Each structure stands twice: as structure tokens, then as C-alpha cells.
DONUBA-367440 format. One line per 2 residues: number of its first residue (from 1); their letters; for each residue x, y, z of C-alpha. Coordinates in pm, 1 decimal, always signed. Layout:
residues N
NUM	a	X Y Z; ...
//
This chain:
residues 373
1	xx	+1030.9 -127.0 -3980.6; +840.2 +136.2 -4195.7
3	xx	+526.0 +245.1 -4017.7; +418.4 +475.8 -4288.5
5	xx	+467.4 +368.4 -4632.2; +616.9 +620.5 -4882.9
7	xx	+306.8 +643.8 -5086.4; +67.3 +701.8 -4810.1
9	xx	-52.2 +1011.4 -4600.6; -153.7 +1011.3 -4267.5
11	xx	-445.8 +1184.2 -4107.9; -421.4 +1524.3 -3938.6
13	xx	-513.3 +1350.1 -3613.7; -230.9 +1102.2 -3641.9
15	xx	+11.9 +1390.9 -3701.6; -110.0 +1580.0 -3426.5
17	xx	-84.8 +1281.8 -3185.7; +253.1 +1207.6 -3279.1
19	xx	+372.0 +1567.7 -3271.5; +235.1 +1619.5 -2928.6
21	xx	+424.8 +1336.5 -2782.6; +747.1 +1434.4 -2962.3
23	xx	+713.1 +1785.1 -2847.9; +645.1 +1668.8 -2483.7
25	xx	+944.1 +1453.3 -2511.8; +1171.5 +1747.4 -2602.6
27	xx	+1047.6 +1944.6 -2336.3; +1070.3 +1684.3 -2072.9
29	xx	+1444.2 +1619.3 -2190.6; +1496.9 +1995.9 -2100.2
31	xx	+1384.4 +1910.0 -1740.1; +1613.5 +1597.3 -1708.3
33	xx	+1880.9 +1792.0 -1551.6; +1662.9 +1841.0 -1232.0
35	xx	+1721.0 +1495.7 -1125.1; +2098.3 +1627.9 -1029.2
37	xx	+1934.4 +1889.7 -810.3; +1948.6 +1843.3 -441.8
39	xx	+1658.1 +1777.0 -226.2; +1652.3 +2134.9 -85.4
41	xx	+1594.2 +2274.3 -433.4; +1266.0 +2052.5 -450.5
43	xx	+1154.9 +2164.3 -85.8; +1200.0 +2527.7 -187.6
45	xx	+1059.1 +2532.9 -551.1; +860.6 +2211.4 -573.6
47	xx	+522.5 +2408.5 -523.2; +580.2 +2554.2 -876.6
49	xx	+625.5 +2255.3 -1052.8; +233.2 +2212.4 -1133.7
51	xx	+264.3 +2540.6 -1320.2; +582.0 +2411.0 -1503.7
53	xx	+351.8 +2114.4 -1610.3; +64.8 +2348.9 -1711.4
55	xx	+309.2 +2550.0 -1915.4; +458.5 +2240.3 -2083.2
57	xx	+111.3 +2123.2 -2197.8; +7.2 +2458.2 -2325.5
59	xx	+328.6 +2503.9 -2518.6; +321.6 +2150.0 -2664.4
61	xx	-43.7 +2183.0 -2773.4; -8.1 +2506.0 -2945.7
63	xx	+333.7 +2418.3 -3104.2; +200.7 +2091.5 -3224.6
65	xx	-106.5 +2264.7 -3376.2; +111.9 +2526.4 -3581.9
67	xx	+348.8 +2238.9 -3681.3; +89.1 +1999.4 -3809.3
69	xx	-93.4 +2266.5 -3993.9; +224.0 +2358.8 -4196.9
71	xx	+298.9 +1991.8 -4227.6; -39.2 +1896.8 -4356.7
73	xx	-57.6 +2176.7 -4609.8; +296.2 +2100.2 -4746.9
75	xx	+193.7 +1712.4 -4783.0; -93.4 +1810.2 -5004.2
77	xx	+147.8 +1997.4 -5240.2; +409.8 +1714.3 -5215.1
79	xx	+682.3 +1964.5 -5078.3; +776.1 +1771.1 -4766.4
81	xx	+903.2 +1410.1 -4703.7; +630.8 +1293.4 -4461.6
83	xx	+772.4 +957.0 -4417.4; +1117.1 +1123.5 -4288.7
85	xx	+899.5 +1338.0 -4038.0; +746.4 +1045.8 -3903.5
87	xx	+1074.5 +864.6 -3848.6; +1228.2 +1171.8 -3674.2
89	xx	+923.6 +1196.5 -3446.4; +876.5 +843.8 -3372.8
91	xx	+1238.7 +813.4 -3306.2; +1227.8 +1100.8 -3058.7
93	xx	+942.2 +926.6 -2883.9; +1133.6 +609.2 -2856.3
95	xx	+1480.4 +734.1 -2754.7; +1307.6 +957.7 -2489.0
97	xx	+1095.2 +671.2 -2342.6; +1410.6 +474.4 -2315.5
99	xx	+1606.5 +728.5 -2141.2; +1304.1 +824.2 -1893.4
101	xx	+1191.4 +462.9 -1823.5; +1539.8 +317.7 -1773.9
103	xx	+1629.1 +593.0 -1540.4; +1351.8 +483.4 -1314.4
105	xx	+1473.4 +131.7 -1353.5; +1843.4 +217.5 -1237.1
107	xx	+1699.1 +418.6 -960.2; +1544.5 +99.6 -826.9
109	xx	+1874.7 -95.7 -859.2; +2088.7 +176.6 -722.4
111	xx	+1833.1 +227.1 -430.0; +1739.6 +579.0 -496.1
113	xx	+1400.5 +476.2 -502.6; +1167.7 +307.6 -270.0
115	xx	+1394.3 +390.1 +24.8; +1225.7 +460.7 +346.7
117	xx	+1380.7 +720.4 +593.5; +1414.1 +582.7 +952.3
119	xx	+1190.1 +843.9 +1082.1; +902.9 +710.3 +880.0
121	xx	+957.9 +380.9 +1038.7; +869.5 +515.8 +1372.4
123	xx	+529.4 +651.6 +1260.5; +205.4 +478.5 +1336.5
125	xx	+90.0 +267.8 +1026.5; -228.1 +451.9 +1022.8
127	xx	-62.7 +796.7 +1003.1; +163.5 +705.4 +699.9
129	xx	+34.8 +836.6 +364.4; +1.8 +653.5 +30.1
131	xx	+330.5 +747.8 -97.3; +481.4 +612.5 +212.3
133	xx	+320.6 +305.0 +212.8; +395.0 +245.5 -143.1
135	xx	+767.2 +329.1 -70.0; +791.9 +75.1 +201.2
137	xx	+581.7 -207.1 +38.0; +816.2 -198.5 -287.6
139	xx	+1128.2 -134.8 -80.9; +1059.7 -421.9 +154.6
141	xx	+1199.1 -657.3 -93.9; +1521.6 -533.9 -291.3
143	xx	+1492.8 -839.4 -530.7; +1134.8 -743.8 -627.8
145	xx	+1258.4 -377.5 -670.6; +1551.5 -515.4 -901.6
147	xx	+1325.1 -742.0 -1112.0; +1084.0 -448.2 -1180.3
149	xx	+1389.5 -225.3 -1258.2; +1514.7 -478.1 -1507.2
151	xx	+1195.4 -504.4 -1667.7; +1213.5 -132.4 -1728.9
153	xx	+1576.7 -134.0 -1843.6; +1510.9 -417.6 -2075.2
155	xx	+1203.7 -286.3 -2235.6; +1390.7 +57.4 -2290.7
157	xx	+1664.4 -123.4 -2449.7; +1430.1 -296.7 -2696.8
159	xx	+1264.0 +61.9 -2788.0; +1606.6 +155.6 -2915.9
161	xx	+1585.4 -66.2 -3208.7; +1291.8 -38.0 -3475.5
163	xx	+1283.8 -419.8 -3512.8; +1196.0 -467.6 -3141.1
165	xx	+1004.8 -175.5 -3078.2; +672.8 -365.4 -3072.3
167	xx	+833.8 -606.1 -2811.6; +962.5 -319.7 -2583.8
169	xx	+633.1 -160.7 -2577.9; +440.2 -461.8 -2512.8
171	xx	+659.6 -529.6 -2206.2; +667.9 -194.1 -2068.7
173	xx	+304.7 -99.4 -2112.9; +167.0 -332.5 -1848.1
175	xx	+447.5 -192.8 -1603.8; +345.0 +180.4 -1677.4
177	xx	-15.9 +106.3 -1640.4; +21.9 -52.1 -1292.8
179	xx	+241.2 +260.7 -1213.8; -27.7 +507.3 -1320.8
181	xx	-285.5 +316.2 -1109.3; -45.7 +336.3 -804.5
183	xx	+0.3 +703.3 -865.0; -373.0 +771.9 -877.6
185	xx	-481.8 +556.7 -592.5; -200.7 +614.4 -352.4
187	xx	-173.1 +1000.5 -396.3; +173.3 +996.3 -539.5
189	xx	+336.0 +1336.4 -659.7; +159.4 +1497.5 -936.0
191	xx	+507.7 +1513.3 -1123.5; +529.3 +1126.1 -1108.7
193	xx	+174.3 +1088.2 -1202.8; +221.2 +1310.9 -1506.3
195	xx	+521.8 +1151.5 -1631.6; +358.8 +784.7 -1594.0
197	xx	+46.3 +902.9 -1800.2; +254.2 +1044.9 -2063.0
199	xx	+495.5 +751.0 -2089.9; +173.2 +508.6 -2105.5
201	xx	+26.8 +721.5 -2385.1; +338.5 +707.1 -2575.3
203	xx	+368.1 +322.2 -2531.4; +2.7 +297.4 -2661.9
205	xx	+91.9 +505.8 -2967.6; +379.5 +293.0 -3063.7
207	xx	+161.3 -11.4 -2999.4; -104.7 +128.9 -3227.5
209	xx	+133.6 +185.2 -3500.5; +119.1 -205.8 -3522.7
211	xx	-268.4 -225.1 -3485.6; -324.8 -451.7 -3776.1
213	xx	-36.8 -691.4 -3671.1; -172.7 -716.0 -3323.0
215	xx	-524.1 -759.1 -3442.4; -411.5 -1057.5 -3650.8
217	xx	-225.2 -1211.0 -3351.3; -491.4 -1145.4 -3061.5
219	xx	-811.2 -1157.5 -3271.6; -803.8 -1324.0 -3604.1
221	xx	-583.4 -1619.2 -3498.5; -792.5 -1937.6 -3552.6
223	xx	-734.2 -2221.4 -3312.6; -680.0 -2539.1 -3521.9
225	xx	-777.2 -2772.6 -3236.9; -1137.2 -2939.2 -3318.4
227	xx	-1416.0 -2810.8 -3144.1; -1539.1 -3030.1 -2841.6
229	xx	-1900.3 -3151.1 -2917.0; -2140.9 -3063.3 -2637.2
231	xx	-2450.2 -3078.1 -2827.9; -2660.4 -2772.2 -2826.3
233	xx	-2493.1 -2428.0 -2831.7; -2641.8 -2299.3 -2501.2
235	xx	-2444.9 -2578.7 -2343.8; -2135.2 -2470.0 -2477.1
237	xx	-2208.1 -2089.7 -2371.7; -2306.1 -2218.9 -2023.6
239	xx	-1967.7 -2386.7 -1977.8; -1779.7 -2070.1 -2054.8
241	xx	-1977.3 -1896.2 -1799.2; -1927.5 -2194.1 -1534.5
243	xx	-1585.7 -2131.1 -1426.1; -1639.3 -1755.7 -1369.8
245	xx	-1964.1 -1814.3 -1197.7; -1810.1 -2073.9 -964.9
247	xx	-1522.9 -1859.0 -857.1; -1777.2 -1599.2 -743.4
249	xx	-2031.8 -1834.6 -578.1; -1762.7 -2025.3 -405.9
251	xx	-1624.3 -1706.1 -258.7; -1958.1 -1565.6 -160.3
253	xx	-2049.4 -1893.6 +13.9; -1721.0 -1884.9 +216.9
255	xx	-1777.0 -1540.2 +321.0; -2130.4 -1604.6 +433.0
257	xx	-2031.0 -1890.6 +642.7; -1799.7 -1681.6 +841.9
259	xx	-1988.5 -1415.9 +1060.6; -1896.4 -1055.7 +998.5
261	xx	-1947.8 -853.2 +1310.9; -1986.9 -477.2 +1228.6
263	xx	-2114.3 -380.1 +1574.4; -1811.7 -423.8 +1772.8
265	xx	-1560.8 -412.8 +1485.9; -1284.2 -168.7 +1538.6
267	xx	-1032.6 -42.6 +1820.4; -1146.2 +12.2 +2163.7
269	xx	-943.5 +173.1 +2452.8; -983.9 +64.6 +2818.0
271	xx	-1079.4 +359.7 +2999.5; -1093.7 +172.8 +3329.2
273	xx	-1031.5 -183.7 +3437.4; -1172.7 -340.8 +3737.9
275	xx	-1022.6 -679.4 +3841.6; -1183.3 -863.9 +4118.9
277	xx	-1332.9 -535.2 +4221.5; -1012.1 -357.9 +4243.4
279	xx	-921.0 -74.1 +4001.7; -618.6 -122.7 +3801.3
281	xx	-365.7 +153.8 +3785.4; -285.1 +322.8 +3456.6
283	xx	+70.5 +205.3 +3457.1; -14.9 -159.5 +3538.9
285	xx	+30.3 -258.7 +3164.3; +417.0 -214.8 +3215.6
287	xx	+451.2 -518.7 +3437.1; +140.1 -703.6 +3400.8
289	xx	+29.0 -828.4 +3038.8; -314.4 -891.4 +3169.8
291	xx	-369.4 -515.3 +3256.0; -503.5 -450.9 +2886.0
293	xx	-517.7 -112.8 +2743.4; -677.4 -184.7 +2408.5
295	xx	-906.2 -441.6 +2272.3; -931.6 -487.9 +1892.3
297	xx	-1227.6 -662.7 +1727.8; -1150.7 -767.8 +1360.9
299	xx	-1497.1 -837.9 +1236.5; -1437.5 -1174.0 +1124.7
301	xx	-1438.5 -1344.8 +1457.4; -1080.7 -1249.7 +1555.4
303	xx	-1036.6 -1066.5 +1868.8; -686.4 -935.3 +2028.5
305	xx	-643.1 -771.7 +2399.2; -336.8 -567.9 +2420.8
307	xx	-170.4 -438.5 +2728.1; +54.8 -163.6 +2527.1
309	xx	-153.8 +151.6 +2461.4; +110.3 +286.7 +2217.4
311	xx	+189.8 -7.1 +1988.4; +84.4 -359.0 +1900.7
313	xx	+305.2 -653.7 +1960.5; +175.6 -984.8 +1902.8
315	xx	+405.2 -1138.3 +2157.6; +251.0 -929.2 +2450.0
317	xx	-109.2 -982.1 +2343.6; -394.7 -1234.5 +2421.5
319	xx	-557.8 -1339.0 +2107.9; -869.1 -1559.2 +2008.3
321	xx	-1191.3 -1585.7 +1822.8; -1531.1 -1430.0 +1937.2
323	xx	-1894.1 -1446.6 +1889.0; -2119.6 -1151.2 +1964.9
325	xx	-2492.4 -1184.7 +2025.8; -2621.6 -829.1 +1968.6
327	xx	-2966.7 -894.8 +2072.2; -2872.1 -1059.7 +2419.4
329	xx	-2556.8 -829.2 +2441.2; -2347.6 -1167.3 +2504.2
331	xx	-1993.8 -1187.8 +2408.4; -1784.6 -1506.1 +2409.7
333	xx	-1415.9 -1493.8 +2347.9; -1203.7 -1826.3 +2305.1
335	xx	-866.7 -1743.5 +2357.1; -574.2 -1954.3 +2191.9
337	xx	-445.6 -2005.4 +2558.2; -732.6 -2245.0 +2602.7
339	xx	-936.8 -2024.1 +2809.1; -1264.8 -1848.7 +2728.7
341	xx	-1411.5 -1526.6 +2839.0; -1782.4 -1510.5 +2874.6
343	xx	-1901.8 -1166.8 +2918.0; -2211.7 -939.8 +2916.0
345	xx	-2194.8 -601.5 +2738.4; -2404.8 -313.2 +2874.5
347	xx	-2462.8 +75.4 +2830.9; -2365.6 -13.9 +2477.4
349	xx	-2355.0 +296.0 +2232.7; -2179.9 +368.8 +1910.8
351	xx	-1875.9 +511.7 +2114.6; -1885.8 +352.8 +2446.8
353	xx	-1958.9 +29.9 +2625.2; -1915.5 -156.1 +2951.8
355	xx	-1786.3 -522.7 +2944.7; -1825.1 -768.6 +3246.9
357	xx	-1698.7 -1123.8 +3251.6; -1482.3 -1382.7 +3410.6
359	xx	-1148.5 -1463.9 +3264.9; -879.0 -1695.5 +3432.3
361	xx	-1101.3 -1686.4 +3746.6; -1082.0 -1324.6 +3754.2
363	xx	-1384.7 -1107.9 +3757.1; -1312.6 -824.7 +3492.7
365	xx	-1533.8 -515.0 +3462.2; -1402.6 -284.2 +3161.7
367	xx	-1515.8 +51.6 +3055.8; -1447.2 +89.6 +2679.2
369	xx	-1448.8 +384.3 +2453.2; -1413.5 +342.8 +2056.6
371	xx	-1084.8 +450.0 +1916.0; -1121.8 +657.8 +1600.2
373	x	-842.9 +645.1 +1333.0
//
């Protein structure tokens, strides 16, 4: 694979991009031994890593500018072997990507990534931050983590051979772009985000080396099957739009057919529960599953009455579907236990309301307060 023919010269911008990625690779390799440091080291000095990243970027840009300026000038006088320079720089990029990305792959297989500490498992779901959610989600299935790891390792191996570099970059780029998006939207550590972006940009650079071939494959290839005669051109264009339009319209119609209550939607705490005129003690839920402490309105008709004020356990709860008439303040809950609560809501504000009705032959009077997450 000779990406740069011996008789051609590359632009200053191309040389600069290549040099920046190679310099970043070399500086990143200097930090590779940090993987062997204990967790206490990162807890003590982790706050300074952002300055290290800023310094790396500054050194990389300045060093690359100087290097490319010298390279470009010497190339004009034919006093430098540019093809060999490209070979070295692209080799550094490929081998660095193979080392870095495969290390993440092995981390998944050896269970040093996506492991959730036991104390995190005891935290309420709403209190877990993005990184904790990500780690628990991907760590829930070890086979999935292994598959992702094998893709990273396999793609990295392909990068080590010039003949299979294009295939390796094609396999790894979708994986890395997905990781970049997760790092952005789930607030993963800045170091992980920085690395994922640099890896992705490097893979894009390797793919662009084969730009003409990729254009030939994905754009210039002509389908040799005969065109289906559909008459006028607008009919053919319409049939292309039809599948996408049907997918959207079908989903919108399905959503519109289900009522989406936003008035009651949320979690409500039962501040006071009266059953048949008698106030239920605060600890009644310990022995009576009908002494509810929380009521969940899910919006799309689903409703759950829960006795436990600290956690949600489906086996303890009473669930069903509900309909709420906000004009008449009438609430009807059809429970899956074949009974129905017909209630009236009064004193309703954005934060509080009073619910009165009959369920299982008992007269209920509940004072509710909205719980903010």
C-alpha cells in the first residue's frame, strides 16, 4: 500500500494533519505507563490531568508547525524523502491506535472495565450519574462486553498490516464514534473523551487516505439490475419517500391513540392516608401492602401504588391503567387485580392534591405531594 506515490507531493495541510496525529500518538505513548498506577494516584493527581491534556495539545501543534515548515521547504528542494516521512508517520499512527484501542478491548475481556462497585448498586437509580449508568448498562452483560472488546482487538490487529489498514479502520470507526457520543452525552471523564476523539480523528485520517477507492465503492458503483418501470419520475421519487413517511406517520398515529397525561405524571408521596375514616399510621406499610406510601403516574395510562417509601418492588405494588379527566377532576384506575378505583381529585395544584375514592370496598382519602427528583 503506497498512499503517497514517490513522484507526488502532498499539501501543507495534509502534512500538518499527519504530523499532529503522529505527535499526539508519541506523547500519548509517554502517558501509557499511567495505566499501571494505583487508583490512589488518580484520586490525588487526577485534577491536574486536564492541564496535561492542554499541554499535550499545545506541544503537538507547535512542534508540528515547525516540523512541517521544515519538511515543506526541504521538499521543494528535493532534499527529503517525503514518501519515507509519510510511511513513518502513518506507521506511528497505525501502531499507536492498535496499542491504545486494543488495550480497551482487553480491559473489557479481563473485566477491568464496566465493573460496578457494590456500593453503587445500593444507590437510588435517580442518583447515579451518567458514567455509573453507562458502566452498569454495558457491564450487565459480559458477553456483550466481550464482543465489543473483540471488535476493538480485531480491528487493531488489522491496523498493523498495511494491506488490511482500510478494513481495520472501517471496523473501528463506528465503534469509536459510538464511544465518543457516549462520552459526550453521559458526561464520561474528560480524559476518556479526549482519547476517543483523537482515536476517531486518526481513523478518519486513515480512511481518507483511500478516499478515491471509497468513493468508487460507495458512490460510483452502478447497480446492473434493470430499472423498474413506474411511469412518471414523480412516482418513482414518491415511492422512495413512502417507506420513511409511513414509518413516521405510523408511529405518530400510534402515539396519538394513547393518552399522554402530563397533569398527574410523576411520583407522588402519600402524606396522609385515611381508610374508612381512620388515619393509617406512618409504619402501616410494613405489615399492610394496601397502606401506600407512593403513587406513580407514568403518563401513558400506567399507574402504580407502592407501599414502600424507600424503594420500588413490583411484587409489593398494585399496578394498573388510569384515565384522568382534568376538567371534572375525575380519576379512574383499572388495576390488574380486577378492581377499579373511581376517585375525585380536589385541592389540586402543581405540587399537592387530595384524592378521595373507593377501592376494595374501602373509602380512601389521601393527601398527596409531588416528589421532585
